[in-house]
C-alpha positions in Angstrom: 35.9 -11.6 -19.3 32.5 -10.2 -17.3 32.0 -6.9 -18.3 29.1 -6.9 -15.6 26.3 -7.1 -17.8 24.7 -10.5 -18.6 25.0 -11.9 -22.1 21.1 -11.1 -23.3 22.1 -7.5 -22.1 25.2 -7.0 -24.1 23.4 -8.4 -27.3 20.5 -6.2 -27.2 23.0 -3.4 -26.8 23.5 -4.2 -30.4 20.3 -3.4 -31.6 19.9 0.7 -31.7 16.1 1.2 -30.7 15.7 4.4 -32.3 16.5 2.7 -35.6 14.1 -0.2 -34.8 11.4 1.7 -33.7 11.9 3.8 -36.9 11.3 0.6 -38.9 8.3 -0.7 -36.6 6.5 2.9 -37.2 7.2 2.8 -41.1 5.9 -0.4 -41.5 3.1 -0.4 -39.0 4.5 -3.1 -36.9 2.4 -2.4 -34.2 -0.7 -1.2 -35.9 -3.6 -3.5 -34.1 -1.3 -4.5 -31.0 -3.1 -4.8 -27.8 -0.1 -6.3 -25.5 2.8 -7.5 -27.0 4.4 -5.1 -29.2 7.4 -5.3 -31.5 10.1 -4.9 -29.5 9.1 -7.1 -26.6 8.4 -9.8 -29.6 12.2 -9.8 -30.5 13.1 -9.6 -27.1 11.4 -13.0 -26.6 12.3 -14.8 -29.7 16.1 -13.7 -28.9 15.7 -14.7 -25.3 14.4 -18.1 -26.9 17.4 -18.7 -29.3 19.9 -17.8 -26.6 18.2 -20.2 -24.3 17.9 -23.2 -26.8 14.1 -23.4 -26.5 12.2 -25.5 -29.1 8.7 -23.7 -28.7 6.5 -21.0 -27.9 5.8 -22.6 -24.5 9.0 -23.3 -23.6 9.8 -19.7 -23.9 6.8 -19.0 -21.5 8.0 -21.7 -18.9 11.5 -20.2 -19.0 10.2 -16.8 -18.3 8.0 -17.4 -16.1 10.5 -19.3 -14.0 12.6 -16.5 -13.8 10.1 -13.6 -13.2 6.2 -14.5 -12.0 5.8 -11.2 -14.6 7.7 -11.7 -17.6 7.6 -8.2 -18.7 9.7 -7.0 -15.9 12.4 -8.6 -17.2 12.6 -7.5 -20.8 11.2 -3.4 -20.1 
């Protein structure tokens, strides 16, 4: 039944953001990051899995088709 939220948003709700950020900080996952942080990278990969994309190019094309700036979708 529709709960008023997209499937992607419901799946993201299962990921505790505080705990994810704590692990990234503990293991220095964003140490030398310029543009794409670990959380956005996770979201892009989850989106790719949900949409059945076969490559990074497919993920980028799907996100660009939805919005001109993919960061607006995931932030």
